[in-house]
All heavy atoms as atom14 arrays in JSON, in Angstrom:
{
  "sequence": "MSMWRKSSYSPVDNCVEVGRGVGIRDSKAPTTHLPVSDKAWSAFLTEVKSAR",
  "atom14_mask": [
    [1, 1, 1, 1, 1, 1, 1, 1, 0, 0, 0, 0, 0, 0],
    [1, 1, 1, 1, 1, 1, 0, 0, 0, 0, 0, 0, 0, 0],
    [1, 1, 1, 1, 1, 1, 1, 1, 0, 0, 0, 0, 0, 0],
    [1, 1, 1, 1, 1, 1, 1, 1, 1, 1, 1, 1, 1, 1],
    [1, 1, 1, 1, 1, 1, 1, 1, 1, 1, 1, 0, 0, 0],
    [1, 1, 1, 1, 1, 1, 1, 1, 1, 0, 0, 0, 0, 0],
    [1, 1, 1, 1, 1, 1, 0, 0, 0, 0, 0, 0, 0, 0],
    [1, 1, 1, 1, 1, 1, 0, 0, 0, 0, 0, 0, 0, 0],
    [1, 1, 1, 1, 1, 1, 1, 1, 1, 1, 1, 1, 0, 0],
    [1, 1, 1, 1, 1, 1, 0, 0, 0, 0, 0, 0, 0, 0],
    [1, 1, 1, 1, 1, 1, 1, 0, 0, 0, 0, 0, 0, 0],
    [1, 1, 1, 1, 1, 1, 1, 0, 0, 0, 0, 0, 0, 0],
    [1, 1, 1, 1, 1, 1, 1, 1, 0, 0, 0, 0, 0, 0],
    [1, 1, 1, 1, 1, 1, 1, 1, 0, 0, 0, 0, 0, 0],
    [1, 1, 1, 1, 1, 1, 0, 0, 0, 0, 0, 0, 0, 0],
    [1, 1, 1, 1, 1, 1, 1, 0, 0, 0, 0, 0, 0, 0],
    [1, 1, 1, 1, 1, 1, 1, 1, 1, 0, 0, 0, 0, 0],
    [1, 1, 1, 1, 1, 1, 1, 0, 0, 0, 0, 0, 0, 0],
    [1, 1, 1, 1, 0, 0, 0, 0, 0, 0, 0, 0, 0, 0],
    [1, 1, 1, 1, 1, 1, 1, 1, 1, 1, 1, 0, 0, 0],
    [1, 1, 1, 1, 0, 0, 0, 0, 0, 0, 0, 0, 0, 0],
    [1, 1, 1, 1, 1, 1, 1, 0, 0, 0, 0, 0, 0, 0],
    [1, 1, 1, 1, 0, 0, 0, 0, 0, 0, 0, 0, 0, 0],
    [1, 1, 1, 1, 1, 1, 1, 1, 0, 0, 0, 0, 0, 0],
    [1, 1, 1, 1, 1, 1, 1, 1, 1, 1, 1, 0, 0, 0],
    [1, 1, 1, 1, 1, 1, 1, 1, 0, 0, 0, 0, 0, 0],
    [1, 1, 1, 1, 1, 1, 0, 0, 0, 0, 0, 0, 0, 0],
    [1, 1, 1, 1, 1, 1, 1, 1, 1, 0, 0, 0, 0, 0],
    [1, 1, 1, 1, 1, 0, 0, 0, 0, 0, 0, 0, 0, 0],
    [1, 1, 1, 1, 1, 1, 1, 0, 0, 0, 0, 0, 0, 0],
    [1, 1, 1, 1, 1, 1, 1, 0, 0, 0, 0, 0, 0, 0],
    [1, 1, 1, 1, 1, 1, 1, 0, 0, 0, 0, 0, 0, 0],
    [1, 1, 1, 1, 1, 1, 1, 1, 1, 1, 0, 0, 0, 0],
    [1, 1, 1, 1, 1, 1, 1, 1, 0, 0, 0, 0, 0, 0],
    [1, 1, 1, 1, 1, 1, 1, 0, 0, 0, 0, 0, 0, 0],
    [1, 1, 1, 1, 1, 1, 1, 0, 0, 0, 0, 0, 0, 0],
    [1, 1, 1, 1, 1, 1, 0, 0, 0, 0, 0, 0, 0, 0],
    [1, 1, 1, 1, 1, 1, 1, 1, 0, 0, 0, 0, 0, 0],
    [1, 1, 1, 1, 1, 1, 1, 1, 1, 0, 0, 0, 0, 0],
    [1, 1, 1, 1, 1, 0, 0, 0, 0, 0, 0, 0, 0, 0],
    [1, 1, 1, 1, 1, 1, 1, 1, 1, 1, 1, 1, 1, 1],
    [1, 1, 1, 1, 1, 1, 0, 0, 0, 0, 0, 0, 0, 0],
    [1, 1, 1, 1, 1, 0, 0, 0, 0, 0, 0, 0, 0, 0],
    [1, 1, 1, 1, 1, 1, 1, 1, 1, 1, 1, 0, 0, 0],
    [1, 1, 1, 1, 1, 1, 1, 1, 0, 0, 0, 0, 0, 0],
    [1, 1, 1, 1, 1, 1, 1, 0, 0, 0, 0, 0, 0, 0],
    [1, 1, 1, 1, 1, 1, 1, 1, 1, 0, 0, 0, 0, 0],
    [1, 1, 1, 1, 1, 1, 1, 0, 0, 0, 0, 0, 0, 0],
    [1, 1, 1, 1, 1, 1, 1, 1, 1, 0, 0, 0, 0, 0],
    [1, 1, 1, 1, 1, 1, 0, 0, 0, 0, 0, 0, 0, 0],
    [1, 1, 1, 1, 1, 0, 0, 0, 0, 0, 0, 0, 0, 0],
    [1, 1, 1, 1, 1, 1, 1, 1, 1, 1, 1, 0, 0, 0]
  ],
  "atom14_positions": [
    [[-19.08, 15.97, 8.87], [-18.08, 15.6, 9.88], [-17.39, 14.31, 9.46], [-18.02, 13.38, 9.0], [-18.77, 15.44, 11.23], [-17.77, 15.24, 12.34], [-18.56, 15.55, 13.91], [-18.39, 13.98, 14.68], [0.0, 0.0, 0.0], [0.0, 0.0, 0.0], [0.0, 0.0, 0.0], [0.0, 0.0, 0.0], [0.0, 0.0, 0.0], [0.0, 0.0, 0.0]],
    [[-16.09, 14.27, 9.66], [-15.31, 13.11, 9.25], [-15.08, 12.17, 10.41], [-14.99, 12.6, 11.57], [-13.98, 13.59, 8.71], [-13.12, 12.5, 8.49], [0.0, 0.0, 0.0], [0.0, 0.0, 0.0], [0.0, 0.0, 0.0], [0.0, 0.0, 0.0], [0.0, 0.0, 0.0], [0.0, 0.0, 0.0], [0.0, 0.0, 0.0], [0.0, 0.0, 0.0]],
    [[-14.95, 10.91, 10.08], [-14.58, 9.9, 11.05], [-13.05, 9.7, 10.93], [-12.6, 9.27, 9.89], [-15.32, 8.61, 10.77], [-14.92, 7.47, 11.67], [-15.61, 7.62, 13.32], [-17.26, 7.06, 13.02], [0.0, 0.0, 0.0], [0.0, 0.0, 0.0], [0.0, 0.0, 0.0], [0.0, 0.0, 0.0], [0.0, 0.0, 0.0], [0.0, 0.0, 0.0]],
    [[-12.36, 10.04, 11.97], [-10.87, 9.86, 11.96], [-10.53, 8.5, 12.53], [-11.11, 8.07, 13.5], [-10.23, 10.97, 12.8], [-10.3, 12.31, 12.14], [-11.26, 13.25, 12.37], [-9.44, 12.84, 11.15], [-11.02, 14.34, 11.57], [-9.91, 14.11, 10.82], [-8.3, 12.35, 10.49], [-9.29, 14.91, 9.87], [-7.69, 13.15, 9.54], [-8.19, 14.41, 9.25]],
    [[-9.58, 7.82, 11.88], [-9.13, 6.49, 12.31], [-7.66, 6.55, 12.65], [-6.87, 7.09, 11.89], [-9.33, 5.45, 11.2], [-10.81, 5.23, 10.91], [-11.01, 4.19, 9.86], [-10.32, 2.95, 10.24], [-10.11, 1.95, 9.42], [-10.57, 1.99, 8.21], [-9.51, 0.87, 9.85], [0.0, 0.0, 0.0], [0.0, 0.0, 0.0], [0.0, 0.0, 0.0]],
    [[-7.28, 6.01, 13.79], [-5.89, 5.97, 14.24], [-5.2, 4.75, 13.63], [-5.82, 3.7, 13.53], [-5.77, 5.92, 15.75], [-6.23, 7.2, 16.4], [-6.01, 7.11, 17.9], [-6.52, 8.42, 18.54], [-6.3, 8.43, 19.95], [0.0, 0.0, 0.0], [0.0, 0.0, 0.0], [0.0, 0.0, 0.0], [0.0, 0.0, 0.0], [0.0, 0.0, 0.0]],
    [[-3.95, 4.92, 13.31], [-3.14, 3.81, 12.84], [-2.98, 2.75, 13.9], [-2.69, 3.09, 15.06], [-1.77, 4.29, 12.39], [-0.91, 3.22, 12.16], [0.0, 0.0, 0.0], [0.0, 0.0, 0.0], [0.0, 0.0, 0.0], [0.0, 0.0, 0.0], [0.0, 0.0, 0.0], [0.0, 0.0, 0.0], [0.0, 0.0, 0.0], [0.0, 0.0, 0.0]],
    [[-3.15, 1.5, 13.54], [-2.97, 0.42, 14.53], [-1.5, 0.21, 14.87], [-1.18, -0.5, 15.8], [-3.56, -0.86, 13.99], [-2.95, -1.26, 12.79], [0.0, 0.0, 0.0], [0.0, 0.0, 0.0], [0.0, 0.0, 0.0], [0.0, 0.0, 0.0], [0.0, 0.0, 0.0], [0.0, 0.0, 0.0], [0.0, 0.0, 0.0], [0.0, 0.0, 0.0]],
    [[-0.6, 0.81, 14.11], [0.83, 0.68, 14.33], [1.4, 1.83, 15.18], [2.57, 1.82, 15.51], [1.58, 0.63, 13.01], [1.27, -0.63, 12.23], [0.35, -0.63, 11.2], [1.92, -1.83, 12.55], [0.04, -1.78, 10.5], [1.65, -2.98, 11.84], [0.7, -2.96, 10.84], [0.44, -4.1, 10.17], [0.0, 0.0, 0.0], [0.0, 0.0, 0.0]],
    [[0.6, 2.82, 15.5], [1.06, 3.96, 16.29], [0.88, 3.7, 17.77], [-0.11, 3.14, 18.17], [0.28, 5.24, 15.9], [0.52, 5.6, 14.59], [0.0, 0.0, 0.0], [0.0, 0.0, 0.0], [0.0, 0.0, 0.0], [0.0, 0.0, 0.0], [0.0, 0.0, 0.0], [0.0, 0.0, 0.0], [0.0, 0.0, 0.0], [0.0, 0.0, 0.0]],
    [[1.83, 4.18, 18.57], [1.68, 4.08, 20.02], [0.45, 4.9, 20.47], [-0.02, 5.79, 19.73], [2.95, 4.71, 20.59], [3.92, 4.74, 19.46], [3.11, 4.77, 18.2], [0.0, 0.0, 0.0], [0.0, 0.0, 0.0], [0.0, 0.0, 0.0], [0.0, 0.0, 0.0], [0.0, 0.0, 0.0], [0.0, 0.0, 0.0], [0.0, 0.0, 0.0]],
    [[-0.05, 4.68, 21.64], [-1.26, 5.31, 22.14], [-1.17, 6.85, 22.11], [-2.09, 7.53, 21.71], [-1.6, 4.84, 23.57], [-2.75, 5.6, 24.15], [-1.85, 3.36, 23.58], [0.0, 0.0, 0.0], [0.0, 0.0, 0.0], [0.0, 0.0, 0.0], [0.0, 0.0, 0.0], [0.0, 0.0, 0.0], [0.0, 0.0, 0.0], [0.0, 0.0, 0.0]],
    [[-0.04, 7.43, 22.54], [0.07, 8.88, 22.66], [0.67, 9.56, 21.44], [0.8, 10.77, 21.39], [0.95, 9.23, 23.87], [0.29, 8.82, 25.16], [-0.93, 8.58, 25.21], [1.03, 8.71, 26.17], [0.0, 0.0, 0.0], [0.0, 0.0, 0.0], [0.0, 0.0, 0.0], [0.0, 0.0, 0.0], [0.0, 0.0, 0.0], [0.0, 0.0, 0.0]],
    [[1.04, 8.81, 20.43], [1.72, 9.38, 19.26], [1.14, 8.78, 18.02], [1.74, 7.92, 17.4], [3.22, 9.1, 19.38], [4.03, 9.98, 18.42], [3.54, 10.95, 17.88], [5.25, 9.59, 18.22], [0.0, 0.0, 0.0], [0.0, 0.0, 0.0], [0.0, 0.0, 0.0], [0.0, 0.0, 0.0], [0.0, 0.0, 0.0], [0.0, 0.0, 0.0]],
    [[-0.02, 9.24, 17.6], [-0.77, 8.56, 16.55], [-0.89, 9.39, 15.25], [-0.95, 10.58, 15.27], [-2.18, 8.28, 17.01], [-2.23, 7.21, 18.45], [0.0, 0.0, 0.0], [0.0, 0.0, 0.0], [0.0, 0.0, 0.0], [0.0, 0.0, 0.0], [0.0, 0.0, 0.0], [0.0, 0.0, 0.0], [0.0, 0.0, 0.0], [0.0, 0.0, 0.0]],
    [[-0.91, 8.65, 14.19], [-1.26, 9.19, 12.87], [-2.71, 8.8, 12.66], [-3.13, 7.67, 12.91], [-0.39, 8.59, 11.76], [-0.85, 9.0, 10.4], [1.05, 8.93, 12.0], [0.0, 0.0, 0.0], [0.0, 0.0, 0.0], [0.0, 0.0, 0.0], [0.0, 0.0, 0.0], [0.0, 0.0, 0.0], [0.0, 0.0, 0.0], [0.0, 0.0, 0.0]],
    [[-3.52, 9.76, 12.2], [-4.94, 9.51, 11.96], [-5.28, 9.84, 10.5], [-4.68, 10.75, 9.92], [-5.82, 10.32, 12.88], [-5.58, 10.0, 14.34], [-6.41, 10.88, 15.26], [-6.59, 12.07, 14.98], [-6.89, 10.34, 16.28], [0.0, 0.0, 0.0], [0.0, 0.0, 0.0], [0.0, 0.0, 0.0], [0.0, 0.0, 0.0], [0.0, 0.0, 0.0]],
    [[-6.22, 9.11, 9.95], [-6.66, 9.3, 8.58], [-8.16, 9.54, 8.59], [-8.9, 8.81, 9.25], [-6.34, 8.07, 7.7], [-6.87, 8.25, 6.3], [-4.86, 7.79, 7.69], [0.0, 0.0, 0.0], [0.0, 0.0, 0.0], [0.0, 0.0, 0.0], [0.0, 0.0, 0.0], [0.0, 0.0, 0.0], [0.0, 0.0, 0.0], [0.0, 0.0, 0.0]],
    [[-8.59, 10.57, 7.87], [-10.02, 10.86, 7.73], [-10.44, 10.7, 6.29], [-9.9, 11.38, 5.42], [0.0, 0.0, 0.0], [0.0, 0.0, 0.0], [0.0, 0.0, 0.0], [0.0, 0.0, 0.0], [0.0, 0.0, 0.0], [0.0, 0.0, 0.0], [0.0, 0.0, 0.0], [0.0, 0.0, 0.0], [0.0, 0.0, 0.0], [0.0, 0.0, 0.0]],
    [[-11.3, 9.79, 6.02], [-11.74, 9.51, 4.64], [-12.27, 10.78, 3.97], [-13.17, 11.43, 4.51], [-12.79, 8.41, 4.61], [-13.24, 8.08, 3.21], [-14.06, 6.81, 3.21], [-14.57, 6.49, 1.89], [-13.88, 5.86, 0.95], [-12.65, 5.48, 1.18], [-14.45, 5.62, -0.24], [0.0, 0.0, 0.0], [0.0, 0.0, 0.0], [0.0, 0.0, 0.0]],
    [[-11.69, 11.11, 2.84], [-12.1, 12.32, 2.12], [-11.62, 13.61, 2.71], [-11.96, 14.69, 2.27], [0.0, 0.0, 0.0], [0.0, 0.0, 0.0], [0.0, 0.0, 0.0], [0.0, 0.0, 0.0], [0.0, 0.0, 0.0], [0.0, 0.0, 0.0], [0.0, 0.0, 0.0], [0.0, 0.0, 0.0], [0.0, 0.0, 0.0], [0.0, 0.0, 0.0]],
    [[-10.79, 13.51, 3.79], [-10.31, 14.7, 4.45], [-8.78, 14.8, 4.41], [-8.23, 15.76, 3.91], [-10.78, 14.77, 5.96], [-10.26, 15.99, 6.61], [-12.29, 14.7, 6.0], [0.0, 0.0, 0.0], [0.0, 0.0, 0.0], [0.0, 0.0, 0.0], [0.0, 0.0, 0.0], [0.0, 0.0, 0.0], [0.0, 0.0, 0.0], [0.0, 0.0, 0.0]],
    [[-8.12, 13.81, 4.94], [-6.67, 13.87, 4.94], [-6.03, 13.11, 6.08], [-6.59, 12.17, 6.61], [0.0, 0.0, 0.0], [0.0, 0.0, 0.0], [0.0, 0.0, 0.0], [0.0, 0.0, 0.0], [0.0, 0.0, 0.0], [0.0, 0.0, 0.0], [0.0, 0.0, 0.0], [0.0, 0.0, 0.0], [0.0, 0.0, 0.0], [0.0, 0.0, 0.0]],
    [[-4.85, 13.56, 6.46], [-4.02, 12.95, 7.47], [-3.75, 13.98, 8.54], [-3.52, 15.14, 8.23], [-2.69, 12.47, 6.87], [-2.96, 11.48, 5.71], [-1.81, 11.83, 7.92], [-1.71, 11.21, 4.87], [0.0, 0.0, 0.0], [0.0, 0.0, 0.0], [0.0, 0.0, 0.0], [0.0, 0.0, 0.0], [0.0, 0.0, 0.0], [0.0, 0.0, 0.0]],
    [[-3.74, 13.55, 9.81], [-3.41, 14.48, 10.88], [-2.62, 13.76, 11.98], [-2.61, 12.54, 12.07], [-4.66, 15.13, 11.48], [-5.51, 14.19, 12.29], [-6.75, 14.88, 12.84], [-7.52, 13.99, 13.68], [-8.64, 14.32, 14.23], [-9.17, 15.51, 14.02], [-9.33, 13.46, 14.98], [0.0, 0.0, 0.0], [0.0, 0.0, 0.0], [0.0, 0.0, 0.0]],
    [[-2.0, 14.55, 12.81], [-1.29, 14.07, 13.99], [-2.26, 14.16, 15.16], [-2.87, 15.22, 15.37], [-0.06, 14.95, 14.23], [0.78, 14.51, 15.42], [0.29, 13.79, 16.31], [1.97, 14.87, 15.45], [0.0, 0.0, 0.0], [0.0, 0.0, 0.0], [0.0, 0.0, 0.0], [0.0, 0.0, 0.0], [0.0, 0.0, 0.0], [0.0, 0.0, 0.0]],
    [[-2.42, 13.12, 15.92], [-3.4, 13.14, 17.03], [-3.07, 14.16, 18.09], [-3.93, 14.59, 18.83], [-3.52, 11.76, 17.66], [-2.3, 11.36, 18.24], [0.0, 0.0, 0.0], [0.0, 0.0, 0.0], [0.0, 0.0, 0.0], [0.0, 0.0, 0.0], [0.0, 0.0, 0.0], [0.0, 0.0, 0.0], [0.0, 0.0, 0.0], [0.0, 0.0, 0.0]],
    [[-1.78, 14.61, 18.15], [-1.4, 15.63, 19.11], [-1.8, 17.05, 18.63], [-1.79, 17.97, 19.42], [0.09, 15.6, 19.38], [0.53, 14.3, 20.08], [2.0, 14.31, 20.35], [2.73, 14.15, 19.02], [4.17, 14.0, 19.12], [0.0, 0.0, 0.0], [0.0, 0.0, 0.0], [0.0, 0.0, 0.0], [0.0, 0.0, 0.0], [0.0, 0.0, 0.0]],
    [[-2.16, 17.19, 17.35], [-2.59, 18.46, 16.79], [-3.81, 18.24, 15.91], [-3.74, 18.43, 14.69], [-1.44, 19.06, 15.99], [0.0, 0.0, 0.0], [0.0, 0.0, 0.0], [0.0, 0.0, 0.0], [0.0, 0.0, 0.0], [0.0, 0.0, 0.0], [0.0, 0.0, 0.0], [0.0, 0.0, 0.0], [0.0, 0.0, 0.0], [0.0, 0.0, 0.0]],
    [[-4.91, 17.81, 16.5], [-6.09, 17.4, 15.71], [-6.82, 18.54, 14.99], [-7.66, 18.26, 14.14], [-7.0, 16.73, 16.72], [-6.61, 17.34, 18.01], [-5.12, 17.63, 17.9], [0.0, 0.0, 0.0], [0.0, 0.0, 0.0], [0.0, 0.0, 0.0], [0.0, 0.0, 0.0], [0.0, 0.0, 0.0], [0.0, 0.0, 0.0], [0.0, 0.0, 0.0]],
    [[-6.51, 19.78, 15.32], [-7.22, 20.89, 14.64], [-6.69, 21.18, 13.25], [-7.3, 21.92, 12.48], [-7.18, 22.18, 15.5], [-5.83, 22.54, 15.72], [-7.92, 21.96, 16.83], [0.0, 0.0, 0.0], [0.0, 0.0, 0.0], [0.0, 0.0, 0.0], [0.0, 0.0, 0.0], [0.0, 0.0, 0.0], [0.0, 0.0, 0.0], [0.0, 0.0, 0.0]],
    [[-5.5, 20.65, 12.95], [-4.93, 20.83, 11.6], [-4.76, 19.49, 10.93], [-4.59, 18.45, 11.59], [-3.57, 21.56, 11.67], [-2.67, 20.78, 12.43], [-3.71, 22.92, 12.29], [0.0, 0.0, 0.0], [0.0, 0.0, 0.0], [0.0, 0.0, 0.0], [0.0, 0.0, 0.0], [0.0, 0.0, 0.0], [0.0, 0.0, 0.0], [0.0, 0.0, 0.0]],
    [[-4.78, 19.49, 9.6], [-4.58, 18.25, 8.89], [-4.0, 18.53, 7.48], [-4.07, 19.66, 7.01], [-5.88, 17.45, 8.76], [-6.9, 18.06, 7.87], [-7.76, 19.05, 8.3], [-7.21, 17.86, 6.57], [-8.54, 19.4, 7.31], [-8.22, 18.7, 6.24], [0.0, 0.0, 0.0], [0.0, 0.0, 0.0], [0.0, 0.0, 0.0], [0.0, 0.0, 0.0]],
    [[-3.44, 17.53, 6.88], [-2.9, 17.59, 5.54], [-3.94, 17.04, 4.6], [-4.24, 15.82, 4.65], [-1.62, 16.78, 5.45], [-0.96, 16.65, 4.09], [-0.47, 18.02, 3.6], [0.23, 15.68, 4.16], [0.0, 0.0, 0.0], [0.0, 0.0, 0.0], [0.0, 0.0, 0.0], [0.0, 0.0, 0.0], [0.0, 0.0, 0.0], [0.0, 0.0, 0.0]],
    [[-4.54, 17.86, 3.74], [-5.56, 17.36, 2.81], [-4.95, 16.36, 1.83], [-3.89, 16.6, 1.29], [-6.08, 18.61, 2.1], [-5.62, 19.75, 2.94], [-4.37, 19.29, 3.63], [0.0, 0.0, 0.0], [0.0, 0.0, 0.0], [0.0, 0.0, 0.0], [0.0, 0.0, 0.0], [0.0, 0.0, 0.0], [0.0, 0.0, 0.0], [0.0, 0.0, 0.0]],
    [[-5.64, 15.27, 1.61], [-5.2, 14.25, 0.65], [-6.42, 13.79, -0.17], [-7.43, 13.41, 0.42], [-4.58, 13.04, 1.36], [-4.14, 11.96, 0.4], [-3.4, 13.46, 2.23], [0.0, 0.0, 0.0], [0.0, 0.0, 0.0], [0.0, 0.0, 0.0], [0.0, 0.0, 0.0], [0.0, 0.0, 0.0], [0.0, 0.0, 0.0], [0.0, 0.0, 0.0]],
    [[-6.31, 13.84, -1.49], [-7.41, 13.4, -2.34], [-7.55, 11.88, -2.29], [-6.56, 11.18, -1.94], [-7.21, 13.86, -3.76], [-6.13, 13.14, -4.34], [0.0, 0.0, 0.0], [0.0, 0.0, 0.0], [0.0, 0.0, 0.0], [0.0, 0.0, 0.0], [0.0, 0.0, 0.0], [0.0, 0.0, 0.0], [0.0, 0.0, 0.0], [0.0, 0.0, 0.0]],
    [[-8.69, 11.39, -2.67], [-8.91, 9.92, -2.72], [-7.9, 9.28, -3.67], [-7.36, 8.21, -3.39], [-10.31, 9.6, -3.17], [-11.36, 9.89, -2.08], [-10.99, 10.0, -0.92], [-12.53, 9.99, -2.44], [0.0, 0.0, 0.0], [0.0, 0.0, 0.0], [0.0, 0.0, 0.0], [0.0, 0.0, 0.0], [0.0, 0.0, 0.0], [0.0, 0.0, 0.0]],
    [[-7.67, 9.93, -4.8], [-6.71, 9.41, -5.8], [-5.28, 9.33, -5.23], [-4.59, 8.33, -5.37], [-6.74, 10.26, -7.05], [-5.89, 9.75, -8.15], [-6.03, 10.62, -9.38], [-5.12, 10.12, -10.51], [-5.25, 10.95, -11.71], [0.0, 0.0, 0.0], [0.0, 0.0, 0.0], [0.0, 0.0, 0.0], [0.0, 0.0, 0.0], [0.0, 0.0, 0.0]],
    [[-4.86, 10.37, -4.53], [-3.52, 10.41, -3.94], [-3.38, 9.37, -2.84], [-2.35, 8.69, -2.71], [-3.18, 11.81, -3.42], [0.0, 0.0, 0.0], [0.0, 0.0, 0.0], [0.0, 0.0, 0.0], [0.0, 0.0, 0.0], [0.0, 0.0, 0.0], [0.0, 0.0, 0.0], [0.0, 0.0, 0.0], [0.0, 0.0, 0.0], [0.0, 0.0, 0.0]],
    [[-4.43, 9.22, -2.03], [-4.39, 8.25, -0.94], [-4.31, 6.82, -1.5], [-3.55, 6.0, -1.02], [-5.63, 8.42, -0.05], [-5.6, 7.49, 1.14], [-6.44, 6.44, 1.35], [-4.7, 7.51, 2.23], [-6.09, 5.8, 2.54], [-5.03, 6.44, 3.09], [-3.63, 8.29, 2.59], [-4.34, 6.16, 4.28], [-2.92, 8.03, 3.77], [-3.29, 6.95, 4.59]],
    [[-5.1, 6.58, -2.53], [-5.08, 5.23, -3.18], [-3.68, 4.95, -3.74], [-3.16, 3.83, -3.58], [-6.12, 5.18, -4.27], [-6.13, 3.93, -4.89], [0.0, 0.0, 0.0], [0.0, 0.0, 0.0], [0.0, 0.0, 0.0], [0.0, 0.0, 0.0], [0.0, 0.0, 0.0], [0.0, 0.0, 0.0], [0.0, 0.0, 0.0], [0.0, 0.0, 0.0]],
    [[-3.07, 5.91, -4.4], [-1.74, 5.75, -4.95], [-0.7, 5.5, -3.83], [0.18, 4.65, -3.97], [-1.33, 6.97, -5.78], [0.0, 0.0, 0.0], [0.0, 0.0, 0.0], [0.0, 0.0, 0.0], [0.0, 0.0, 0.0], [0.0, 0.0, 0.0], [0.0, 0.0, 0.0], [0.0, 0.0, 0.0], [0.0, 0.0, 0.0], [0.0, 0.0, 0.0]],
    [[-0.84, 6.23, -2.73], [0.03, 6.04, -1.57], [-0.08, 4.61, -1.03], [0.95, 3.93, -0.8], [-0.29, 7.06, -0.5], [0.41, 6.81, 0.81], [1.75, 7.09, 0.97], [-0.3, 6.24, 1.89], [2.4, 6.84, 2.18], [0.33, 6.0, 3.08], [1.71, 6.31, 3.23], [0.0, 0.0, 0.0], [0.0, 0.0, 0.0], [0.0, 0.0, 0.0]],
    [[-1.3, 4.13, -0.83], [-1.51, 2.77, -0.31], [-0.96, 1.71, -1.24], [-0.37, 0.73, -0.81], [-3.0, 2.52, -0.03], [-3.6, 3.31, 1.13], [-5.08, 3.0, 1.24], [-2.89, 3.06, 2.43], [0.0, 0.0, 0.0], [0.0, 0.0, 0.0], [0.0, 0.0, 0.0], [0.0, 0.0, 0.0], [0.0, 0.0, 0.0], [0.0, 0.0, 0.0]],
    [[-1.14, 1.91, -2.53], [-0.64, 0.97, -3.53], [0.89, 0.89, -3.45], [1.47, -0.19, -3.44], [-1.07, 1.4, -4.96], [-2.49, 1.33, -5.02], [-0.48, 0.46, -6.0], [0.0, 0.0, 0.0], [0.0, 0.0, 0.0], [0.0, 0.0, 0.0], [0.0, 0.0, 0.0], [0.0, 0.0, 0.0], [0.0, 0.0, 0.0], [0.0, 0.0, 0.0]],
    [[1.52, 2.04, -3.3], [3.0, 2.1, -3.21], [3.49, 1.41, -1.91], [4.44, 0.65, -1.93], [3.47, 3.54, -3.26], [4.95, 3.71, -3.32], [5.59, 3.19, -4.59], [4.91, 3.17, -5.63], [6.75, 2.78, -4.57], [0.0, 0.0, 0.0], [0.0, 0.0, 0.0], [0.0, 0.0, 0.0], [0.0, 0.0, 0.0], [0.0, 0.0, 0.0]],
    [[2.84, 1.71, -0.83], [3.26, 1.13, 0.45], [3.11, -0.39, 0.41], [3.97, -1.14, 0.85], [2.42, 1.73, 1.62], [2.65, 0.96, 2.89], [2.82, 3.2, 1.81], [0.0, 0.0, 0.0], [0.0, 0.0, 0.0], [0.0, 0.0, 0.0], [0.0, 0.0, 0.0], [0.0, 0.0, 0.0], [0.0, 0.0, 0.0], [0.0, 0.0, 0.0]],
    [[1.99, -0.87, -0.11], [1.73, -2.32, -0.17], [2.74, -3.01, -1.08], [3.13, -4.15, -0.82], [0.3, -2.6, -0.63], [-0.72, -2.23, 0.4], [-2.11, -2.42, -0.11], [-3.14, -1.99, 0.92], [-4.52, -2.12, 0.4], [0.0, 0.0, 0.0], [0.0, 0.0, 0.0], [0.0, 0.0, 0.0], [0.0, 0.0, 0.0], [0.0, 0.0, 0.0]],
    [[3.17, -2.35, -2.14], [4.12, -2.99, -3.08], [5.54, -2.98, -2.5], [6.39, -3.74, -2.97], [4.1, -2.26, -4.43], [4.69, -1.0, -4.34], [0.0, 0.0, 0.0], [0.0, 0.0, 0.0], [0.0, 0.0, 0.0], [0.0, 0.0, 0.0], [0.0, 0.0, 0.0], [0.0, 0.0, 0.0], [0.0, 0.0, 0.0], [0.0, 0.0, 0.0]],
    [[5.8, -2.18, -1.52], [7.13, -2.09, -0.93], [7.39, -3.17, 0.12], [8.48, -3.32, 0.64], [7.35, -0.71, -0.28], [0.0, 0.0, 0.0], [0.0, 0.0, 0.0], [0.0, 0.0, 0.0], [0.0, 0.0, 0.0], [0.0, 0.0, 0.0], [0.0, 0.0, 0.0], [0.0, 0.0, 0.0], [0.0, 0.0, 0.0], [0.0, 0.0, 0.0]],
    [[6.39, -3.94, 0.45], [6.51, -4.96, 1.5], [7.39, -6.07, 1.05], [7.54, -6.61, 0.11], [5.16, -5.55, 1.85], [4.33, -4.58, 2.63], [3.08, -5.27, 3.04], [2.17, -4.32, 3.67], [1.01, -4.6, 4.12], [0.56, -5.82, 4.06], [0.26, -3.71, 4.66], [0.0, 0.0, 0.0], [0.0, 0.0, 0.0], [0.0, 0.0, 0.0]]
  ]
}
């Protein structure tokens, strides 16, 4: 079972959640998710942090 974490930047009713080793999902549709590998997630975070 995965631990899903909500984005601290999302409003209460409209959240993006991330599950380590699982993917990304919309809190309004928690039964489906977009699978993301650890490598892809790491690359995404690196890109986002460099865009600041």
